C-alpha positions as CSV (number, residue, x, y, z in Angstrom):
1,M,0.0,0.0,0.0
2,Q,1.4,3.4,-1.1
3,G,1.8,6.3,1.3
4,K,3.8,6.4,4.5
5,V,2.1,6.3,7.9
6,L,3.9,6.4,11.2
7,P,3.6,3.4,13.5
8,G,0.5,3.7,15.6
9,Q,-0.8,6.7,13.6
10,S,-3.8,4.8,12.3
11,A,-4.5,3.0,15.5
12,G,-8.1,3.9,16.6
13,M,-8.4,6.5,13.8
14,R,-11.6,6.2,11.9
15,V,-10.7,5.6,8.3
16,Y,-12.9,6.3,5.3
17,V,-12.2,4.4,2.1
18,G,-13.1,5.3,-1.4
19,I,-13.0,2.7,-4.2
20,D,-13.2,3.6,-7.9
21,V,-14.4,0.5,-9.7
22,C,-13.8,-0.6,-13.2
23,K,-14.1,-3.9,-15.0
24,E,-10.4,-4.9,-14.4
25,R,-9.2,-2.9,-11.4
26,L,-10.1,-1.4,-8.0
27,D,-8.4,1.9,-7.1
28,V,-8.5,2.5,-3.4
29,Y,-7.9,5.6,-1.3
30,L,-7.8,5.8,2.6
31,H,-8.9,9.1,4.1
32,P,-7.4,10.9,6.1
33,L,-4.3,8.7,5.9
34,G,-3.6,9.5,2.3
35,Q,-2.7,5.9,1.4
36,T,-3.6,4.3,-1.9
37,L,-3.9,0.9,-3.3
38,S,-4.7,-0.8,-6.6
39,V,-5.9,-4.4,-6.9
40,D,-7.5,-6.5,-9.5
41,N,-11.3,-6.6,-9.6
42,S,-11.2,-10.4,-9.0
43,K,-11.7,-12.8,-6.1
44,K,-7.9,-12.8,-5.5
45,G,-7.7,-9.0,-5.6
46,I,-10.7,-8.4,-3.4
47,K,-9.2,-10.9,-0.9
48,R,-6.0,-8.9,-0.8
49,L,-8.0,-5.7,-0.3
50,K,-9.9,-7.2,2.7
51,N,-6.5,-8.2,4.3
52,E,-5.1,-4.7,3.8
53,L,-8.2,-3.0,5.3
54,A,-8.2,-5.4,8.3
55,C,-5.3,-3.3,9.7
56,F,-7.4,-0.2,10.0
57,N,-10.5,1.0,11.9
58,I,-12.8,1.3,8.8
59,A,-15.7,3.6,9.3
60,L,-17.2,3.4,5.8
61,V,-16.3,2.3,2.3
62,T,-17.8,4.3,-0.5
63,V,-18.2,2.9,-4.0
64,E,-20.1,4.1,-7.1
65,A,-22.8,2.0,-8.7
66,T,-21.2,0.7,-11.9
67,S,-23.6,-1.8,-13.5
68,K,-22.4,-5.2,-12.1
69,Y,-18.7,-4.5,-11.5
70,H,-19.1,-3.2,-7.9
71,R,-21.2,-6.1,-6.7
72,D,-18.4,-8.6,-5.8
73,V,-16.4,-6.1,-3.7
74,H,-19.7,-4.8,-2.1
75,R,-20.7,-8.3,-1.1
76,A,-17.3,-9.4,0.1
77,L,-16.6,-6.4,2.2
78,S,-20.1,-6.4,3.7
79,E,-19.8,-10.1,4.6
80,G,-16.5,-9.2,6.3
81,G,-18.3,-6.8,8.6
82,I,-17.4,-3.6,6.8
83,S,-20.0,-0.9,6.1
84,V,-20.2,-0.2,2.3
85,A,-22.3,2.6,0.8
86,V,-23.1,2.4,-2.9
87,V,-23.7,5.9,-4.3
88,N,-25.0,7.4,-7.6
89,P,-22.0,8.5,-9.7
90,L,-23.7,11.8,-10.3
91,R,-23.7,12.6,-6.6
92,S,-20.0,12.0,-6.2
93,R,-19.2,14.0,-9.4
94,L,-21.3,17.0,-8.1
95,F,-19.5,16.7,-4.8
96,A,-16.1,16.8,-6.5
97,E,-17.1,20.0,-8.4
98,A,-18.5,21.5,-5.2
99,I,-15.0,21.2,-3.5
100,G,-13.3,22.5,-6.6
101,E,-11.9,19.3,-8.0
102,L,-12.6,19.4,-11.8
103,A,-10.1,16.8,-12.9
104,K,-11.2,13.2,-13.2
105,T,-9.0,10.2,-13.0
106,D,-9.4,6.8,-11.3
107,A,-7.1,7.8,-8.5
108,I,-8.9,11.2,-8.0
109,D,-12.3,9.5,-8.1
110,A,-11.2,7.1,-5.3
111,R,-10.1,10.1,-3.2
112,I,-13.3,12.0,-3.8
113,L,-15.4,9.0,-2.8
114,A,-13.5,8.6,0.4
115,M,-14.0,12.3,1.2
116,F,-17.6,12.1,0.2
117,G,-18.2,9.3,2.7
118,A,-16.3,11.2,5.4
119,M,-18.1,14.5,5.0
120,T,-21.7,13.2,4.4
121,E,-23.9,11.0,6.5
122,L,-24.2,8.0,4.2
123,N,-26.0,4.8,5.2
124,A,-24.6,1.4,4.4
125,T,-26.2,-0.2,1.4
126,P,-27.7,-3.6,2.1
127,V,-26.4,-6.5,0.0
128,V,-29.2,-8.1,-2.0
129,S,-29.3,-11.8,-2.8
130,V,-27.7,-13.2,-5.9
131,E,-31.2,-14.3,-7.1
132,L,-32.5,-10.7,-6.8
133,E,-29.5,-9.3,-8.6
134,E,-30.1,-11.7,-11.5
135,L,-33.8,-10.8,-11.5
136,K,-32.9,-7.1,-11.6
137,E,-30.7,-7.7,-14.6
138,I,-33.4,-9.6,-16.5
139,V,-36.0,-6.9,-15.7
140,R,-33.7,-4.1,-17.0
141,V,-33.0,-6.0,-20.2
142,R,-36.7,-6.4,-20.7
143,Q,-37.2,-2.7,-20.3
144,Q,-34.5,-2.0,-22.8
145,A,-36.1,-4.4,-25.2
146,V,-39.4,-2.7,-24.9
147,E,-37.8,0.7,-25.6
148,E,-36.1,-0.8,-28.7
149,R,-39.4,-2.2,-29.8
150,T,-41.0,1.3,-29.6
151,A,-38.1,2.7,-31.6
152,V,-38.6,0.1,-34.3
153,K,-42.3,0.7,-34.4
154,N,-41.7,4.4,-34.9
155,R,-39.3,3.7,-37.8
156,L,-41.8,1.4,-39.3
157,G,-44.5,4.0,-39.1
158,A,-42.2,6.6,-40.7
159,S,-41.0,4.4,-43.6
160,N,-42.6,4.3,-47.0
161,L,-40.3,1.7,-48.5
162,K,-41.7,-1.8,-48.9
163,F,-38.3,-3.4,-48.3
164,L,-37.8,-1.5,-45.0
165,K,-41.4,-2.3,-43.9
166,I,-40.7,-6.0,-44.4
167,E,-37.4,-5.9,-42.6
168,L,-38.7,-3.8,-39.7
169,G,-41.7,-6.1,-39.4
170,R,-39.4,-9.1,-39.1
171,Q,-37.5,-7.3,-36.3
172,L,-40.7,-6.6,-34.5
173,V,-41.7,-10.3,-34.6
174,F,-38.4,-11.3,-33.2
175,M,-38.5,-8.6,-30.5
176,E,-42.0,-9.5,-29.4
177,K,-40.9,-13.1,-28.9
178,C,-37.8,-12.0,-27.0
179,I,-39.9,-9.7,-24.7
180,A,-42.4,-12.6,-24.1
181,R,-39.5,-15.0,-23.1
182,L,-38.0,-12.4,-20.8
183,A,-41.4,-11.7,-19.2
184,G,-42.0,-15.4,-18.7
185,E,-38.6,-15.9,-17.0
186,I,-39.4,-12.9,-14.7
187,R,-42.7,-14.4,-13.7
188,R,-41.1,-17.8,-13.1
189,R,-38.4,-16.4,-10.9
190,I,-40.8,-14.4,-8.8
191,K,-43.2,-17.3,-8.4
192,A,-40.3,-19.5,-7.2
193,D,-39.5,-17.2,-4.3
194,P,-42.3,-17.0,-1.7
195,Q,-41.3,-13.6,-0.4
196,L,-41.1,-12.0,-3.9
197,K,-44.3,-13.7,-4.9
198,R,-46.1,-12.2,-1.8
199,R,-44.8,-8.7,-2.7
200,S,-45.9,-9.2,-6.3
201,D,-49.4,-10.4,-5.3
202,I,-49.8,-7.3,-3.1
203,L,-48.7,-4.9,-5.8
204,R,-50.7,-6.6,-8.5
205,S,-53.9,-6.3,-6.4
206,V,-53.8,-2.6,-7.0
207,P,-55.9,-1.7,-10.1
208,G,-53.4,-0.2,-12.6
209,I,-50.3,-2.2,-11.5
210,G,-49.7,-5.2,-13.7
211,A,-47.1,-7.9,-13.6
212,D,-44.4,-5.9,-15.4
213,T,-44.8,-2.8,-13.2
214,A,-44.9,-5.0,-10.1
215,A,-41.6,-6.6,-11.2
216,V,-40.0,-3.2,-11.7
217,L,-41.1,-2.0,-8.2
218,I,-39.8,-5.2,-6.6
219,I,-36.3,-4.9,-8.0
220,G,-36.1,-1.1,-8.4
221,M,-37.5,-0.1,-5.1
222,S,-36.6,-2.8,-2.5
223,E,-37.1,-0.1,0.2
224,L,-40.9,-0.2,-0.3
225,G,-42.6,-1.3,2.9
226,T,-39.7,-0.1,5.1
227,C,-39.8,3.6,4.6
228,S,-42.3,6.5,4.8
229,G,-44.6,7.5,1.9
230,K,-42.7,10.7,1.4
231,A,-39.4,8.8,1.3
232,A,-40.9,6.4,-1.3
233,A,-42.1,9.2,-3.5
234,L,-38.6,10.9,-3.3
235,L,-36.8,7.6,-4.2
236,A,-39.0,7.3,-7.3
237,G,-38.4,11.0,-8.2
238,L,-42.1,11.8,-7.7
239,A,-41.9,14.2,-4.8
240,P,-42.4,17.9,-5.6
241,I,-39.2,19.8,-4.8
242,A,-39.4,23.2,-3.2
243,R,-37.9,26.2,-5.2
244,D,-38.4,29.1,-2.8
245,S,-36.1,32.1,-2.3
246,G,-36.9,35.0,0.0
247,D,-40.5,36.0,-0.6
248,T,-40.7,34.1,-3.9
249,E,-42.4,30.8,-3.9
250,G,-41.3,28.9,-7.0
251,R,-43.4,26.2,-8.7
252,R,-42.7,22.7,-7.4
253,H,-41.3,20.2,-9.8
254,I,-40.2,16.6,-9.5
255,K,-36.5,15.9,-9.8
256,G,-34.0,13.1,-9.6
257,G,-35.1,9.6,-8.4
258,R,-35.0,6.4,-10.3
259,R,-36.0,7.0,-13.9
260,F,-36.7,3.4,-14.9
261,V,-39.2,3.0,-12.0
262,R,-40.9,6.3,-13.0
263,Q,-41.2,5.0,-16.6
264,A,-43.0,1.9,-15.4
265,L,-45.3,3.9,-13.1
266,Y,-46.3,6.2,-15.9
267,M,-48.1,3.5,-17.9
268,A,-49.6,2.2,-14.6
269,S,-50.9,5.7,-13.8
270,I,-52.8,5.8,-17.2
271,T,-54.5,2.5,-16.4
272,A,-55.1,3.5,-12.8
273,S,-56.7,6.8,-13.8
274,R,-59.3,4.8,-15.7
275,W,-59.9,1.7,-13.7
276,N,-58.9,2.4,-10.1
277,P,-62.0,4.0,-8.5
278,A,-60.2,6.2,-6.0
279,L,-57.4,7.3,-8.3
280,K,-59.9,7.9,-11.1
281,A,-61.8,10.4,-9.0
282,F,-58.5,11.9,-7.9
283,Y,-57.4,12.3,-11.5
284,N,-60.6,13.8,-12.7
285,H,-60.5,16.3,-9.9
286,L,-57.0,17.4,-10.8
287,I,-57.5,17.7,-14.6
288,A,-60.2,20.3,-13.9
289,K,-57.4,22.6,-12.5
290,Y,-54.1,21.4,-14.0
291,P,-52.7,19.9,-17.2
292,K,-53.1,16.2,-17.7
293,K,-49.4,15.6,-17.4
294,Y,-49.4,17.1,-13.8
295,A,-52.4,15.0,-12.9
296,L,-50.8,11.8,-14.1
297,T,-47.7,12.6,-12.1
298,A,-49.8,13.0,-9.0
299,V,-51.4,9.6,-9.7
300,M,-48.0,8.1,-10.1
301,R,-47.0,9.5,-6.7
302,K,-50.3,8.1,-5.2
303,L,-49.5,4.7,-6.6
304,V,-46.0,4.4,-5.1
305,V,-47.3,5.7,-1.7
306,L,-50.2,3.2,-1.8
307,A,-47.8,0.4,-2.8
308,N,-45.5,1.3,0.1
309,T,-48.4,1.3,2.6
310,L,-49.8,-2.1,1.4
311,L,-46.3,-3.7,1.6
312,K,-45.7,-2.2,5.0
313,E,-49.1,-3.6,6.3
314,D,-48.6,-6.9,4.3
315,R,-52.2,-6.8,2.9
316,L,-53.9,-6.8,-0.5
317,W,-55.7,-3.7,-1.9
318,E,-59.4,-3.5,-1.1
319,R,-62.0,-1.5,-2.9
320,Q,-63.5,-0.4,0.4
321,R,-61.4,-0.6,3.5
322,A,-63.0,-0.3,7.0
């Protein structure tokens, strides 16, 4: 490990670790010791990292969410009793700019992550099961396939060439079969897990939330049922954010959150505004005063808050509840 530390200097000192993750390598920085380390992003490299960190009083390890490349180190360190916070890369980049660090390298990113963990109150990110990680990957691929299908349909509608219409039509047939296979695998995996099946049954009991939206909520918002309604809306990016300054009260807008969850909830809100009795009345009341887009956003927020309440109380939706 690079960087010199006097004997006993780190004894009892709370050390914050930042790890910049890429496919092949882990760049590590220890704050405030100033020590650095680089290991392979492999079982052997992660084992070496755990041995190196065992010499210090680790307060928190901060890593960025990088597709699947951070999962092994997150799981290994957490199983070793080390708190690990997985953060959105945008947050750490904005933090770097806030402290005047405009340059970006792997070593700098590791240092920024360590400082970010030390200067903010981050909570450790729970490790999810391998089965849930695999399910999440399948759900995300299905969502991407649906987006690609929409793009192909748009190209088909805009084309006047017979040849292109035939080719695009063939693509659509193939993509429909692919999406159906992915959806079937998602249903099979959820059905095989009693806990996931119960969560899915609760979510699907709400008029407007179908199997696909339920799967997105299960893997994209695992916090549902354990947080407040306001927190759930904020996680989904559906909470109105204040924009006030002095005597000026700015218009509230939604911001941030998990976009892929919001996309699934958008289609669910359209169905709910037509077939869910309470949300239909709520939607009709809003469109008398506001644009339809605002009303649908409010229905989306109601849906995620309702889902959070039902999961917290472990009960199915009822048309009339005593």
